[in-house]
C-alpha positions as CSV (number, residue, x, y, z in Angstrom):
1,X,-1.4,38.6,-20.8
2,X,0.1,38.0,-24.2
3,X,3.7,37.1,-24.7
4,X,4.6,40.5,-26.2
5,X,3.6,42.4,-23.0
6,X,5.5,39.9,-20.8
7,X,8.5,40.2,-23.1
8,X,8.3,44.0,-23.0
9,X,8.2,44.0,-19.1
10,X,11.1,41.5,-18.9
11,X,13.3,43.4,-21.4
12,X,12.6,46.7,-19.6
13,X,13.5,45.1,-16.3
14,X,16.7,43.5,-17.8
15,X,17.8,46.9,-19.2
16,X,17.1,48.7,-15.9
17,X,19.1,46.0,-14.0
18,X,22.0,46.3,-16.5
19,X,22.1,50.1,-16.0
20,X,21.9,49.6,-12.2
21,X,24.6,46.9,-12.2
22,X,27.0,49.4,-13.9
23,X,27.0,51.3,-10.6
24,X,26.7,48.3,-8.2
25,X,30.0,46.9,-9.4
26,X,31.8,50.3,-8.8
27,X,30.5,51.0,-5.3
28,X,33.0,51.1,-2.5
29,X,32.0,50.5,1.2
30,X,32.7,54.2,1.9
31,X,30.1,55.2,-0.7
32,X,27.2,53.8,1.3
33,X,27.3,56.1,4.3
34,X,28.7,59.2,2.6
35,X,26.4,62.1,3.5
36,X,26.3,64.6,0.5
37,X,24.4,67.3,2.4
38,X,23.8,68.4,6.0
39,X,20.2,67.2,5.8
40,X,20.4,63.5,5.1
41,X,18.5,60.3,5.6
42,X,20.9,57.4,6.1
43,X,21.1,54.0,7.9
44,X,22.4,53.9,11.5
45,X,23.4,51.2,14.0
46,X,20.4,50.2,16.0
47,X,19.8,47.9,19.0
48,X,21.3,44.4,18.9
49,X,23.7,45.1,16.0
50,X,20.9,45.9,13.5
51,X,21.0,48.8,11.2
52,X,17.9,51.0,10.9
53,X,16.9,53.6,8.3
54,X,16.0,57.2,9.1
55,X,12.2,57.5,8.5
56,X,9.2,59.8,8.9
57,X,5.6,58.8,8.3
58,X,5.0,62.2,6.7
59,X,7.7,63.3,4.3
60,X,9.5,66.3,5.8
61,X,10.0,69.6,4.1
62,X,12.7,70.0,2.9
63,X,13.1,66.4,1.8
64,X,16.4,65.0,3.2
65,X,19.0,63.8,0.7
66,X,19.3,60.0,1.0
67,X,22.6,58.2,1.3
68,X,23.4,55.2,-0.9
69,X,23.0,53.1,2.2
70,X,19.5,54.5,2.7
71,X,18.6,54.0,-0.9
72,X,19.8,50.4,-0.9
73,X,17.6,49.7,2.2
74,X,14.7,51.5,0.5
75,X,15.0,49.2,-2.6
76,X,15.2,46.2,-0.3
77,X,12.0,47.3,1.4
78,X,9.8,48.1,-1.6
79,X,11.1,45.2,-3.7
80,X,10.7,42.7,-0.8
81,X,7.1,44.0,-0.4
82,X,6.4,43.6,-4.1
83,X,7.8,40.1,-4.0
84,X,5.7,39.2,-1.0
85,X,2.6,40.4,-3.0
86,X,3.6,38.5,-6.1
87,X,4.1,35.3,-4.1
88,X,0.8,35.7,-2.2
89,X,2.6,36.2,1.2
90,X,1.7,38.7,3.9
91,X,4.0,41.6,3.3
92,X,6.6,42.3,5.9
93,X,6.4,45.6,7.8
94,X,8.9,48.3,6.9
95,X,10.5,47.9,10.4
96,X,11.2,44.2,9.7
97,X,13.5,45.0,6.8
98,X,16.9,46.3,8.1
99,X,20.0,47.3,6.3
100,X,22.6,44.5,6.2
101,X,25.4,46.5,7.7
102,X,27.9,47.1,5.0
103,X,28.2,47.8,1.3
104,X,29.1,44.3,0.1
105,X,26.2,42.8,2.0
106,X,23.8,45.4,0.6
107,X,24.9,44.7,-2.9
108,X,24.6,41.0,-2.3
109,X,21.1,41.6,-1.0
110,X,20.1,43.6,-4.1
111,X,21.5,40.8,-6.3
112,X,19.5,38.2,-4.4
113,X,16.3,40.3,-4.9
114,X,17.1,40.5,-8.6
115,X,17.2,36.7,-8.8
116,X,14.1,36.3,-6.6
117,X,12.2,38.8,-8.7
118,X,13.1,37.1,-12.0
119,X,12.2,33.7,-10.6
120,X,8.9,35.0,-9.3
121,X,8.0,36.6,-12.6
122,X,8.9,33.5,-14.5
123,X,6.6,31.5,-12.3
124,X,3.6,33.7,-12.7
125,X,0.9,32.4,-15.0
126,X,-0.5,34.8,-17.6
127,X,-3.8,35.1,-15.7
128,X,-2.1,36.3,-12.6
129,X,-0.5,39.2,-14.5
130,X,-4.0,40.5,-15.3
131,X,-5.2,40.2,-11.7
132,X,-5.8,43.3,-9.6
133,X,-2.5,44.5,-8.1
134,X,-2.4,44.7,-4.3
135,X,0.7,46.9,-4.3
136,X,1.6,49.8,-4.4
137,X,-2.0,51.0,-5.2
138,X,-3.7,49.2,-2.2
139,X,-5.8,47.0,-4.5
140,X,-7.2,49.7,-6.8
141,X,-9.0,47.7,-9.5
142,X,-7.7,49.9,-12.2
143,X,-4.1,48.5,-11.8
144,X,-3.0,44.9,-12.5
145,X,0.0,42.9,-11.5
146,X,1.4,43.8,-14.9
147,X,1.2,47.4,-13.9
148,X,3.0,46.6,-10.6
149,X,5.8,44.9,-12.6
150,X,6.1,48.1,-14.7
151,X,6.1,50.1,-11.5
152,X,9.0,48.0,-10.1
153,X,10.9,48.7,-13.3
154,X,10.4,52.4,-13.0
155,X,11.1,52.6,-9.2
156,X,14.3,50.5,-9.7
157,X,15.4,52.9,-12.5
158,X,14.8,55.9,-10.3
159,X,16.7,54.5,-7.4
160,X,19.5,53.3,-9.7
161,X,19.9,56.8,-11.1
162,X,19.9,58.3,-7.6
163,X,22.6,55.8,-6.5
164,X,24.7,56.4,-9.6
165,X,24.5,60.2,-9.2
166,X,25.5,60.0,-5.5
167,X,28.4,57.7,-6.4
168,X,29.6,60.2,-9.1
169,X,29.2,63.2,-6.7
170,X,31.2,61.5,-4.0
171,X,34.0,60.7,-6.4
172,X,34.0,64.3,-7.7
173,X,33.9,65.8,-4.3
174,X,36.9,63.7,-3.2
175,X,38.8,64.7,-6.3
176,X,38.9,61.1,-7.7
177,X,37.4,59.5,-10.8
178,X,34.2,57.6,-10.5
179,X,36.1,54.4,-11.4
180,X,38.4,54.5,-8.4
């Protein structure tokens, strides 16, 4: 993969992260479990002090509105899986990735994933970027690791926008500004 494609993916990722970080630094603990609608997916205390996400193997109709806590877990899950693939490790099962239990820990986890992802990408040789991507397309030969990196950028942007919108809605519904 030539340098211009690598640079494009890196710059796209850095821009996406900067837009996400705008919201991360403004999140309060209470934002994470705020339920914006009666039908929500969230994270809940589970056995042994763990936190588990709501989940269905078949997407329900109507689709539940996720909480920021659920979205932060979801990012952790798909990004950890992408990292496992990039590093050549067996991906962890969805059930093996729990929510850390509070907003500050969730943000710290997302920041750690950011650092791990940058390090993993920096360590990939060019030839690896053109290899068949094992995730999220289940090894479809049409998609390369470079496509997977682009997918991570898009998925992160989508989740960042969802978290930002929920943060703003919560502030508006409480009659406060989004900076409070």
